[in-house]
N, C-alpha and C positions, 0 to 999 in steps of 0.2 A: 563562336561557331560561324563558319563561312556561310552556311545556308541562310542565316538571318540577314545577310547583306542583300538578299533578294528584295527586301522591302524598299531599297533605294530606287528600284525600278517601278514601283507601284505608282499609278497616276493619282497621287494624293499629295496635298500640301505638307502634311506631317504624319510620320508613322514611327512607331516604336514597338519593339518586340523583345521577348525573352523566352528562354527555355529553362525549366526548373526540374531538377532530378527528384526522384522519390524521397531522397534524404534531405531535401530542402535546399541543397546547394544549387547555385546558378551555373548551368552548363554554358550559357552564352547570353549576351544581351546586345542590342543594337538600337540606335536612335535615342531620343531624349527621354530618359527613364523617369524624370520628375515632371514631365509635361502632363497637365491635367486634361483628360479627354472625356467628353460625354460618353457614357457606356451604353445608352439605350438598353436593350434587353439583356445585356450582360449584367445588368442590375439584378435580374431575377435570381441567379444563384446566390448572391449575397443575401437577398431578402429571404430566400428559402433556408439558408443556413441559420439566419436569426429565428425563423419559425421553428427549426429543429431544436435550437437551444430552448425556446419557449416550451416545446414539448418535453424535453428532458428535464426542465425545471419544474414541470407540472402545472405551468400556467394555462396550457391548453392541452387537449388530447388529440391524437391523430384522427380518431374516428368520431369526434364530437360534431354535432351539426354546425355547419357554417356555409353561408351562401344560399342558393336556391333550395326549395323543398327537396329533401332526400340527399342533399350534398353534405360533405364533411370537409374537414381540413385536408384530409388525404386527397379528396377529389380536386380541391382548389390547387394544391401543389402539383398535381399530376395532369392538369388541364383536362379534367373529365367532369367538371361540375355541370357542364351544359351551358354555361354562360357564353355569350357572344364575344367576339374578339375585343371590341372596345366600347361595349355598352352593357348596361345592366338589363339584358334581355336574355331569357332562357330559350335555347335553341334545341335542346335535347335532354332526355332524362339523364341524371347523373350516372356515370359509369358506362355509358353506351357508345359515346363517340369521343375522339380526341379533338377537342376544339381549342386551339391555342388562344389563350384569353388574357389580355392585359387586365380586363375587368375582374377576372378571377383573382389575380394577385393583389389588386386594389382592395377587393373584398377581404382577402386574407389579412392584409395589413390592418384594415379597420377592425377585424375580428380580434387580432392579437392586441391592438391598442386598447380595445374595450376590456379585454380579459386582464391586462396588466395595468391598466390606468396609466399607460406611458405612450405618448405619441410614437408611431412606428419608427420614424427616422431616428428618434432618440433611443428607442429599444435596439435598433440595428447598431447604432454607435456603441452603446454600452455592452451589448452581448457579443459583438463580432469585431467591429473596427478597432476599438480601443485595446481589447486584449491582444489583438494581432499587431498592434502598432501601425495601423493603416491611417496615419494622421492626415493624409492628403485626400482621403475618400470621404464623400458625404452623399446623403440622399436628400435632395431638395424638392421632393414632391412624391410622385407615384412610385411605389415599390416595384412596379412593373418595368419602369423605363427611365427614371430620373436620377440615376446615380452618376457621379463624376469620380474619376480615379486616375491613377498613374500606373505605368507598368511596374514601378518599384513597389507600390502597394499591392498590386495583384500578384506579384511574386510571393508575397507573404500568404496570400489566400490560397494560391496554388500549392504551396508547401503544406498548408493546413489540410487541404483536401486529400493529400497523399499520406499524411501522417498526422491524423487529427489530435489536437490537444483540447479543443473546446467542446468536442462531442465524443461520445463513445465510438470507437472504430466501427462497431456493428451498425450504429445509426447511419454513418456515412455510407457503409456498404449497402444498406437498404435503400438509401436515398438515391444511390447511383446504379441501382438495379431496376429492371423493368417493373412498373406498377400498372395494373390493369392491362396485362399482356394481350396482344392481338388486335387492339383497337385501331381502326383506320382514321386518317385525318390528313390535313394539309400542313406541311412544314413550310412556314412563310418563306417565300423566295425560291422554293424548290418544288412546289407542287404537291400533289396527292401522294401519300405514302401508305403502303399496305404491307405490314403494319407500320404505324407511326408511334414507335415506342419511346416512352419517357420514364424517368424515375420521379423523385419528389423534387421538382424544381430544376432538374438537369435533363437535358436531352440525351438519349442513348443512341449511339451510332448504329449498332446492329448491322443489318445488311442494306441500309437505305441507299438509294441511288436515284437521282443525283444527291450529292451531299457536300457540305461546306468543308469537311475534313478531307483527308487524302485517300487515294485508292489503297494505300498500304496501311491505313489506320485499322487497328483491331476492332472487332465488333464490340469490345468492352469499353471503347472510348466514350467518354461523357463530357458534357460541357454546355456551352451556349454561344450564340453569336448575336450581334446587335445591329440594328438598322443604321447606326452611326458609323458603321465600318469597323466593328470590333469583334474579337472572339477570344475565347479561352477554352482550350480542351485539355483533358487529362487522358492519357492512354496508359493504362496499367501494364501494358506489355511492351511499351516503347523501350528500346535498348536493352530488353531483357528484364529490367527491374522497374520500369515505369518512368514516365516523365510528363510534364505539362508544357504547353506553349501558350503564350499570350501575344496578341497583336492588337494594337490600338491605332486608329487613324482618325482623321477629321474630315473624311469624305463619306457621304451616305452610301450604304450598301447598294450594289447594283451589279450589272454585268461585269464590271471591272473586278469585283470581289469574287464572283463566281469563277472567273478565269484565273485570278491570282492566288487565292487562298490554298486550294488543294496542292499545287506544285510546291508551295512553301512547306506545307505539312509533310509531303512526301520527302522533300529534301532534308528536313529536320530529322525525320525518322531514319532516313538512310545514314545521315551523319552519326546519329546516336548508335546505330547498329555497328558502324565501322569503328567507332571508338571502343 
């Protein structure tokens, strides 16, 4: 795909990208596909997927207590537990505000580790990474931000999100649909959003503006971006049948990304439409 060559002009030392069709085939790829990049918060969708496996296996339940008083696994996944961004401090009653929380995902990881008697990085590896053949991916700490991966591996994950094998399709549909609709909150790097809609571990595009995806991205687009200069989105309407895009870099998120990412997404979507 010619659109992916746009990453050559990004002000970053290293960048790699790919587009994955709904059937799992690769529409295009550019840059070093085997280069391992820190994912930062793109770790969260991987951690969320492992949590959904734990739910389907019966190790935990979506609405069982976890985190602050009144909070559940569902609240932790949807950033509505009330926990602060990066500390174990409760800032709101569960379900009343969308407070983006690394602490919430760390609490979730601890909860699953206790329920399964398996350290969360190991659970993620056994539940998601190994079955998908993501051999270059690992979690070396926090389930909120300490993943490392390659575009080649995330191609496999993007294919899974569009045609699930590890989870029931209806589970993935629920996880990528709005949970606790209408809550306001801050989207890191993009300011206050009303509403600030999320699914279970996945951010939902809806009508947010400004946003890190494109002006032509559908409202159904879901995914995540990371402060290490990384993103993964899935647009179920891209090209008529759906597609995903992955971009990994080794420069921290900042104004350069705000300027560079939406034009890439719009170019990718336009190329998929014309194909």
